[in-house]
C-alpha positions in Angstrom: 17.5 -25.3 -12.3 13.7 -23.4 -11.4 12.7 -20.3 -13.4 12.8 -17.0 -11.6 9.0 -15.8 -11.1 9.5 -12.3 -10.7 10.5 -11.7 -14.6 8.6 -12.3 -17.9 9.6 -13.9 -21.1 11.2 -10.8 -22.4 13.3 -10.7 -18.7 11.6 -8.0 -17.2 10.9 -7.8 -13.7 6.9 -8.3 -13.0 4.4 -8.6 -10.1 3.8 -12.8 -10.2 -0.3 -13.2 -10.9 -1.2 -15.2 -8.0 -5.0 -15.2 -8.8 -5.2 -18.5 -9.9 -3.3 -19.9 -6.4 -5.6 -21.4 -3.9 -6.1 -19.5 -0.6 -4.2 -21.4 2.1 -2.8 -20.9 5.8 0.5 -19.7 5.5 3.4 -18.6 8.1 6.8 -18.2 8.1 9.5 -17.7 10.9 12.9 -15.7 10.5 15.1 -14.9 12.7 18.8 -12.6 13.2 20.7 -11.3 15.6 22.8 -8.3 16.7 26.1 -7.9 18.2 27.4 -5.9 20.6 29.6 -5.2 23.6 28.9 -7.0 26.7 28.4 -3.4 28.2 26.0 -1.9 25.2 24.0 -5.4 26.0 23.6 -4.2 29.5 21.9 -1.0 28.9 19.2 -3.1 27.5 19.0 -5.4 30.2 19.4 -2.9 33.1 16.5 -0.3 30.9 19.2 2.5 31.2 19.7 3.1 27.1 18.8 7.0 26.8 16.4 6.1 24.2 14.0 4.2 26.5 12.8 0.4 26.1 14.8 -0.8 23.9 13.2 -4.1 23.0 9.7 -2.9 23.6 10.3 -0.5 20.7 12.1 -3.0 18.4 9.1 -5.1 19.1 6.6 -2.6 17.5 9.1 -1.6 14.7 8.8 -5.2 13.8 5.7 -5.4 13.4 4.7 -2.7 12.0 7.2 -3.4 9.4 5.6 -6.8 8.7 2.8 -4.9 7.6 4.5 -2.4 5.5 6.7 -5.2 3.7 4.8 -4.7 -0.1 5.7 -0.7 0.4 8.9 -1.7 0.8 10.2 -4.7 -1.6 8.5 -3.6 -4.8 7.5 -7.3 -5.9 5.8 -8.0 -2.9 2.2 -8.2 -2.9 0.2 -6.7 0.1 -1.3 -9.3 2.1 -3.5 -9.1 5.1 -1.4 -10.3 7.8 -3.2 -12.1 10.7 -0.6 -12.2 13.3 3.1 -11.1 13.5 4.4 -11.6 16.8 8.3 -10.8 17.3 10.7 -11.9 20.4 13.8 -10.4 21.1 16.2 -12.2 23.7 19.1 -10.6 25.1 22.1 -12.8 24.9 25.3 -12.6 27.1 26.6 -15.5 25.1 26.9 -13.5 21.8 26.6 -11.0 23.4 23.6 -9.5 21.9 20.5 -9.4 21.1 18.5 -12.7 19.0 15.8 -11.7 17.2 12.6 -13.8 15.7 9.4 -13.0 13.5 6.0 -15.1 13.1 4.4 -13.5 10.5 0.8 -16.3 9.7 -1.9 -15.3 6.6 -4.1 -17.0 4.9 -3.8 -15.9 1.5 -2.5 -16.9 -2.0 1.0 -16.1 -1.9 3.5 -16.8 1.4 4.6 -14.5 4.0 8.4 -14.9 4.4 9.2 -11.6 3.1 7.1 -10.1 5.7 9.1 -12.2 8.4 12.3 -11.3 6.9 11.4 -7.8 7.1 9.9 -7.7 10.7 13.8 -9.1 11.5 15.5 -6.9 9.5 13.8 -3.5 10.8 13.8 -4.6 14.6 17.6 -5.3 14.4 18.3 -2.0 12.4 15.6 -0.6 15.5 18.3 -1.8 18.0 20.8 0.0 16.3 18.9 3.0 16.2 18.4 2.9 19.8 22.0 2.1 20.7 24.2 3.9 18.2 24.9 7.0 20.8 26.6 3.8 22.9 28.2 1.6 20.2 28.5 2.2 16.7 30.6 -0.8 16.1 27.4 -3.2 16.6 26.6 -5.8 14.0 23.4 -6.7 12.1 23.9 -10.6 11.7 22.3 -13.9 10.0 19.0 -12.6 8.8 17.6 -16.0 7.3 14.6 -17.7 6.9 13.8 -20.4 9.7 10.5 -21.8 8.7 7.4 -21.4 6.0 4.7 -23.5 5.9 1.8 -23.6 3.3 1.2 -22.7 -0.4 1.9 -25.2 -3.6 5.8 -25.8 -2.4 4.8 -26.8 1.3 6.8 -27.0 4.2 10.7 -25.4 4.2 12.3 -25.4 7.4 16.3 -24.8 8.1 18.0 -27.7 9.4 
């Protein structure tokens, strides 16, 4: 079993020292979804939500969240994020909105938390934009899909 890196020998939480790690290109992709009724999804696709462009606002919120991850997650390192891309797709088969975030950097630690934070905040923003229409929406399946770079190499969800 691997040791947890965010605890010192006495079991106290600490920020991991990455100063000896090599700077490498890193990328992470995360995904999630917001499930809602078909009637609520119709507001998204028709552009009739009272608060405005649901997908556009959620995309910007996700980008902003990725850049602020170290302010939200206590032991995350502030990183020079070089790319954040969010794809939000209405999906009538859910029904709902599928969200995918890709985050890149060149650094000494990965951007998995930034990608997961981007998806989470984008999903919360979709909820906020539509809560007047439906309070029973569900945010689901937020997960890391792929990460690449660093000592541990590539992870890809199968």
